[in-house]
Each structure stands twice: as C-alpha cells, then as structure tokens.
C-alpha positions as a printed Julia matrix, in Angstrom:
304×3 Matrix{Float64}:
 -53.42  -57.96   51.46
 -55.51  -60.43   49.44
 -57.81  -57.58   48.35
 -54.83  -55.6    47.05
 -53.54  -58.58   45.08
 -56.97  -59.22   43.58
 -57.34  -55.64   42.31
 -53.74  -55.29   41.09
 -54.13  -58.36   38.87
 -56.57  -56.42   36.65
 -55.64  -53.18   34.89
 -57.86  -50.44   36.28
 -59.73  -52.9    38.42
 -61.64  -54.38   35.45
 -63.33  -57.7    36.15
 -61.34  -60.61   34.83
 -62.87  -62.79   32.13
 -62.61  -66.54   32.32
 -59.64  -67.87   30.33
 -58.53  -64.38   29.24
 -55.71  -63.81   31.68
 -57.43  -60.7    33.02
 -57.88  -59.02   29.56
 -61.31  -58.62   27.95
 -61.51  -60.48   24.59
 -61.69  -58.51   21.32
 -65.13  -59.28   19.97
 -65.79  -59.85   16.21
 -68.07  -56.82   16.21
 -65.09  -54.66   17.16
 -63.09  -56.0    14.2
 -66.0   -55.19   11.89
 -66.09  -51.63   13.19
 -62.36  -51.16   12.58
 -62.73  -52.65    9.11
 -65.49  -50.19    8.2
 -63.45  -47.29    9.57
 -60.47  -48.27    7.45
 -62.68  -48.72    4.4
 -64.52  -45.4     4.82
 -61.84  -43.16    3.19
 -61.79  -45.31    0.05
 -65.58  -45.35   -0.14
 -65.63  -41.58    0.25
 -63.04  -41.07   -2.5
 -64.94  -43.45   -4.8
 -68.22  -41.66   -4.12
 -66.74  -38.2    -4.81
 -64.48  -38.98   -7.77
 -66.37  -41.82   -9.5
 -69.97  -42.29   -8.41
 -70.98  -38.62   -8.25
 -69.56  -37.63  -11.69
 -71.19  -40.67  -13.32
 -74.59  -40.07  -11.74
 -74.42  -36.33  -12.45
 -73.42  -36.99  -16.07
 -76.35  -39.38  -16.51
 -78.61  -36.72  -15.02
 -77.35  -34.11  -17.51
 -77.95  -36.56  -20.35
 -81.44  -37.58  -19.23
 -83.37  -35.09  -21.39
 -85.04  -36.96  -24.31
 -84.77  -33.84  -26.47
 -80.98  -34.2   -26.42
 -81.2   -37.6   -28.08
 -83.7   -36.32  -30.65
 -81.28  -33.52  -31.58
 -78.42  -36.01  -31.64
 -80.39  -38.33  -33.93
 -81.0   -35.51  -36.42
 -77.37  -34.39  -36.41
 -75.67  -35.89  -39.52
 -72.28  -35.6   -37.84
 -73.44  -38.14  -35.25
 -73.89  -40.93  -37.82
 -70.48  -40.22  -39.35
 -69.0   -40.42  -35.86
 -70.64  -43.8   -35.22
 -69.28  -45.17  -38.51
 -65.81  -43.8   -37.78
 -65.88  -45.28  -34.27
 -66.82  -48.71  -35.59
 -64.02  -48.55  -38.16
 -61.57  -47.67  -35.42
 -62.75  -50.54  -33.22
 -62.98  -53.22  -35.9
 -60.25  -52.31  -38.38
 -57.65  -50.15  -36.65
 -57.51  -52.05  -33.35
 -57.3   -55.47  -35.01
 -54.67  -54.26  -37.47
 -52.69  -52.9   -34.54
 -52.76  -56.24  -32.76
 -51.85  -58.2   -35.88
 -48.74  -56.03  -36.19
 -48.06  -56.31  -32.45
 -48.28  -60.11  -32.63
 -45.77  -60.16  -35.48
 -43.38  -57.73  -33.8
 -43.54  -59.61  -30.49
 -42.12  -62.62  -32.29
 -39.31  -60.44  -33.66
 -38.36  -58.63  -30.46
 -38.37  -61.8   -28.37
 -35.08  -62.89  -29.98
 -32.09  -62.45  -27.68
 -29.71  -60.37  -29.78
 -27.99  -57.16  -28.77
 -29.06  -55.1   -31.78
 -32.67  -56.24  -31.36
 -32.63  -55.12  -27.72
 -31.28  -51.71  -28.74
 -33.96  -51.45  -31.41
 -36.65  -52.4   -28.89
 -35.68  -49.45  -26.68
 -36.1   -47.09  -29.66
 -39.37  -48.81  -30.52
 -40.84  -48.02  -27.08
 -40.21  -44.27  -27.38
 -43.47  -43.33  -29.21
 -45.5   -44.82  -26.36
 -43.31  -43.25  -23.66
 -43.38  -39.71  -25.11
 -46.47  -37.55  -24.3
 -49.22  -37.54  -26.92
 -49.54  -33.82  -27.59
 -46.05  -33.08  -28.98
 -45.81  -36.36  -30.91
 -49.21  -36.12  -32.62
 -48.79  -32.42  -33.36
 -45.46  -33.24  -34.97
 -47.36  -35.59  -37.3
 -49.74  -32.76  -38.09
 -46.85  -30.48  -39.04
 -45.24  -33.19  -41.18
 -48.54  -33.73  -43.05
 -48.97  -30.05  -43.89
 -49.52  -29.93  -47.68
 -47.49  -26.74  -48.22
 -44.4   -26.93  -46.03
 -44.66  -30.37  -44.39
 -41.61  -32.58  -44.64
 -43.51  -35.47  -46.28
 -44.75  -33.44  -49.24
 -41.36  -31.74  -49.48
 -39.68  -35.13  -49.88
 -42.3   -36.21  -52.44
 -41.69  -33.04  -54.45
 -37.91  -33.48  -54.38
 -38.13  -37.1   -55.52
 -40.91  -36.82  -58.13
 -41.31  -33.07  -58.84
 -44.99  -33.59  -58.04
 -47.12  -32.09  -55.31
 -48.06  -34.47  -52.55
 -51.65  -35.13  -51.5
 -53.57  -32.77  -49.25
 -53.38  -35.19  -46.37
 -55.78  -33.61  -43.88
 -58.33  -32.09  -46.27
 -59.73  -35.37  -47.56
 -62.03  -37.32  -45.25
 -60.69  -40.83  -45.75
 -57.04  -39.85  -46.08
 -57.25  -37.77  -42.91
 -59.09  -40.53  -41.06
 -56.55  -43.1   -42.26
 -53.74  -40.91  -40.99
 -55.5   -40.74  -37.62
 -55.57  -44.54  -37.59
 -51.86  -44.65  -38.45
 -51.08  -42.26  -35.6
 -53.14  -44.33  -33.17
 -51.33  -47.52  -34.18
 -47.92  -45.83  -34.04
 -48.6   -44.39  -30.57
 -50.05  -47.46  -28.81
 -48.35  -50.28  -30.71
 -45.26  -50.48  -28.43
 -47.35  -51.01  -25.29
 -49.35  -53.92  -26.68
 -46.24  -55.41  -28.28
 -44.63  -55.48  -24.84
 -47.71  -57.22  -23.43
 -47.49  -59.95  -26.07
 -43.72  -60.25  -25.61
 -44.37  -60.94  -21.93
 -46.84  -63.65  -22.91
 -44.34  -65.24  -25.28
 -41.61  -65.25  -22.63
 -43.92  -67.17  -20.29
 -44.07  -70.09  -22.72
 -41.68  -72.91  -21.79
 -38.73  -73.2   -24.17
 -38.89  -76.97  -23.76
 -42.01  -77.03  -25.92
 -40.2   -75.36  -28.81
 -37.17  -77.62  -28.41
 -39.35  -80.72  -28.46
 -41.17  -79.42  -31.55
 -37.83  -78.73  -33.27
 -36.71  -82.29  -32.56
 -39.92  -83.54  -34.2
 -39.15  -81.41  -37.27
 -41.88  -78.79  -36.8
 -41.69  -75.7   -38.98
 -41.92  -72.14  -37.68
 -45.58  -71.9   -38.68
 -46.37  -75.19  -36.95
 -44.67  -73.99  -33.78
 -46.76  -70.82  -33.85
 -49.99  -72.67  -34.59
 -49.67  -75.43  -32.01
 -47.57  -73.8   -29.26
 -47.47  -70.0   -29.44
 -51.06  -69.21  -30.39
 -52.79  -71.59  -27.92
 -50.64  -70.1   -25.15
 -51.24  -66.47  -26.22
 -54.88  -66.73  -27.29
 -56.49  -65.69  -24.01
 -54.01  -62.86  -23.46
 -54.39  -61.7   -27.06
 -58.19  -61.61  -27.07
 -58.38  -60.0   -23.64
 -55.91  -57.32  -24.75
 -57.92  -56.67  -27.91
 -61.1   -56.12  -25.9
 -59.31  -53.89  -23.4
 -57.79  -51.88  -26.24
 -61.24  -51.43  -27.79
 -62.54  -50.05  -24.49
 -59.63  -47.63  -24.22
 -59.94  -46.64  -27.89
 -63.56  -45.61  -27.34
 -62.32  -42.97  -24.91
 -59.22  -42.02  -26.9
 -59.67  -38.64  -28.55
 -56.0   -37.68  -28.99
 -55.34  -39.43  -32.28
 -58.24  -37.76  -34.07
 -58.64  -34.49  -32.18
 -54.99  -33.46  -32.19
 -54.36  -34.54  -35.8
 -57.5   -33.53  -37.7
 -59.61  -31.66  -35.14
 -62.55  -33.64  -36.53
 -62.11  -32.09  -39.97
 -62.45  -31.64  -42.78
 -66.06  -30.59  -42.34
 -66.46  -32.56  -39.1
 -66.22  -35.79  -41.12
 -63.5   -37.53  -39.08
 -65.06  -37.23  -35.65
 -65.35  -40.3   -33.44
 -67.66  -40.54  -30.43
 -65.03  -39.19  -28.04
 -64.2   -36.12  -30.14
 -67.87  -35.49  -30.93
 -68.51  -34.99  -27.22
 -65.68  -32.44  -27.1
 -67.18  -30.67  -30.13
 -70.49  -30.22  -28.29
 -68.65  -28.96  -25.21
 -66.9   -26.32  -27.32
 -70.32  -25.27  -28.65
 -71.55  -24.97  -25.03
 -74.04  -27.83  -25.52
 -73.37  -29.82  -22.37
 -76.56  -31.87  -22.66
 -75.55  -33.04  -26.15
 -72.07  -33.94  -24.94
 -73.51  -36.06  -22.13
 -75.99  -37.67  -24.54
 -73.06  -38.65  -26.79
 -71.36  -40.35  -23.85
 -74.55  -42.21  -22.89
 -75.03  -43.37  -26.49
 -71.46  -44.76  -26.41
 -72.34  -47.05  -23.47
 -73.83  -49.78  -25.74
 -70.35  -50.03  -27.28
 -68.58  -50.25  -23.92
 -70.8   -52.49  -21.8
 -70.77  -55.59  -24.05
 -66.99  -55.35  -24.31
 -66.64  -55.07  -20.54
 -69.03  -57.97  -19.97
 -67.18  -60.19  -22.43
 -63.78  -59.33  -20.95
 -64.91  -59.98  -17.37
 -66.5   -63.25  -18.47
 -63.26  -64.4   -20.06
 -61.19  -63.41  -17.04
 -63.53  -65.16  -14.61
 -63.92  -68.34  -16.65
 -61.96  -71.46  -15.81
 -58.97  -72.14  -18.11
 -60.67  -75.12  -19.75
 -63.8   -73.03  -20.41
 -62.0   -70.23  -22.29
 -62.24  -70.83  -26.01
C-alpha cells in the first residue's frame, strides 16, 4: 500500500524533486529555447525580406565599372544637385509652412476643424491620381491653369513642364502639397502636449504672441521639429512620386533626383547602374539616420 501511494504521488512515476511538490522545475535553458523558437519566424522574415535584398543589391552594385560609368554620366550630377535642393530647400520650406499651419489649426473653432478635415485629404488620397491630376492641369495647351490665365489676361501661360527649373519647382510644390498635412498633424500633436497653464501665465505677464512662441512653443517643439525634419529628409530621398509622376525626369532628364535616376536605369535595363545609384545615395542617408538616432537616444538635457 505504501508503494502504491509513493508512485501515485508522481505523474508517470517521475522522481520527485526536493521542494517542487513532485513536479520537475522549468530550467532557464528551457525558457531560452522557447524564446529562440518564438523569435525564429521574425528572424526568418527579416532575413528574406530585408537582409537578402540589401546584400544582393550591394552585390549587384559592387562592380567598379558601374561607378565609373555613373561618374561620366552628366545626368548623375544634375540628379545630385536636384536631390540636395529637395533636401535643403523643399523639405525645410515644407516644415516652415507646417509649423505655421499647426499654430492655425490648433485653435478650437468649428470652421477650423472642418477646414482641417479638407486639409488632410491630399495626404489621404493615393499619389498616382493626385499627382497625375497636377500634370493634366499644367498641360500648356489644354490645362486648366493656362486656360484660366488666357481668359484673365488673353496671354498664353508658361510651358510649365518643358523648362527645367519651372518643372522642378512644380515637383517641389507637389511634394509639399502631398506631404504637408501629415507633418502638420505631427506638429499639432506636439503643440497640444504643451500645458495651457504656461500660456495663461505668460498672458498674465503681458507676453506677446511672438514671445509665447519663442519662449514656450519653440523650446517644447524643437526636438520634435528637428527629428521630423531629419525623418522627412530620409523619406524624401526615397520618394520618386513627386518627380517621376509629374515630369518623368524631363525635360531632357534634367529634373531627375537620385530615386528617379535609379528607375531610369532600370527602364534602360542597366541594373548595375541602378544599384550603383542606390549605393551612392547611402552617404546622404547614413548621416541623417545617425543624427536622428543620436537625438532620440540622448537625454533631454543633452538635446540642443
């Protein structure tokens, strides 16, 4: 009888461990194994969808002759200049406008809320139909813009997409128009996080609107603003819609940026040149990523 009781106290007759109530303890090594098993699908997806394409792309762009050909292609230098203009001028102009509009849309009025919903539409609508609609409107012969100019002045409007700088400026306008609502919403969120008590105290002290912005709004938004600018620059480097759908890189391949130049080489069946263009763009991306990560990882009192 005692033998039966001793074996029935353990499931399957397993030897009891001291202090375990008859159940073998779950060792840390077992938890590590389960953790690796749960992590394996994500590692596999990352390896297939991220690591392999990146490594394979670098392999395709590893031929030194590709960079020699790229160096002697005059379109490449125009693309670099256009990319720098987009990053320095267009992105910063977009954020200056977004900062101003965030101060407008943050007011709690019914008509402003209705207007904000309409303002978001360009960002919410897909890029292809919206940018192509701009291209139709800018047509010099039957576009609505030149038609309005002719009706008002009896003069022909400019040939918007056949001049390098006019076409490139229009691409910048389209980029700002398309992405401005998103970044305005980001800055509105930052403004709403600022305590209203600070503004009320400043009003009691007789501070003007500019003083409130300088000493309350901007110090609170500075980190968010600069981080958003850097992130927008990184995204803009890979954005080909604004230029490719509006101008196609024309006229004469003079409005290409780095992203659309890679597509141009793909259309010419020059895969090595396309990959070389992407590799050459890395010196633009990596410093921006390093600076953004540094700002995000820095302590609040270290961020200037």
